N, C-alpha and C positions, 0 to 999 in steps of 0.2 A: 504493500500499499503507500501511497506517497504522504508526504509529511502532512499535508492539509487534510486529507482524510483521517489520519491518525490523531491529529489534534482534534478533529471534530468528534470523533468516537469518545476520546476522554472527556471532552466537555459534556457530551450526550449522558455519560454514566455518572455525571455529578448534577444532573439536572433534577427537579420535582416535576411533577404532573403538569402543572401550568406552563412551566417553560417549555416541556417537550410538545405539548398542543401548539404553542408560538412556533416552533422549529418545523413541526409537521405541516402547519399552515405555509411556511416560508417556502419548503420544499415543493409543495403543490404548485404555487404560484409560480415557482423556477420552471417547474415542468411544463406547466401552461405555455409560459413565456417562449421556451424553447420549442415546443410543438409548433406554434402559431409562427414563430421565426422560420422554422425548417419549410412549414406549409407555403409561406409567402414567396419561397425561393422557387418555386415550380409554376409554370403555366401551362396552358392546354398546348399539346403537342410535344412538349418533352419526353425525352426518353428516360425512364427511371428503371431500378431494380431494388428488390428487398429478398429476403430470405424468409421462405414460407414458415410459418410455424406448424403447419399441417404435415408438410412433406419433407421439410429441412432442406431443401434445394432452392437454388438461386431462381427468381423469376423476374424475366423483363417484360416492359410493355411500355406503351405510349399513354402519357396523361390525356385523359379524355373529359376530366371534371375536376376543378378545384373546390373544395368547400370549405369551411371554416376550419374544421379540425383534420378531415380525411380527404384524400386523393383518389379518385378513381382511374384504374389503370384499364386499357385494353391488352390484354396478353395473349391475343390471338387463340391458339388451340388451347391454352390454360383458362380461358373464359376472362371475365371481369373480375377485378380485386378491387375492394373498398380498403384502403391502407393509412393508418396515420402517418402524417407528414415525416415524424420524425424517423420512422423505421425504412424511408427510401432513400437512395443515392442515385444523384442524377448522374446519367450516363452521357447524356448529350441533348442538344437542341433537335427536335424533329421538324419536318417541313409541314 
């Protein structure tokens, strides 16, 4: 673990319940921010990839819809997938 995570773990073990609730809220807000930021980086037509939790393999597709939280990909023979933006890797810009 890196030094920052080690320090965070040490501080967490010293906290009471109210302080833990505040940390949990901060983590949720940061995750939401990162997801929105990742989602905003995609536009319709981009080519993206993700690792399927169902099959464990990489799935590539073209972005056909960008919503607030999820991005819909057309993956050809693999069908359409609705994936959170933070799970996607941009491979290129499609036509």
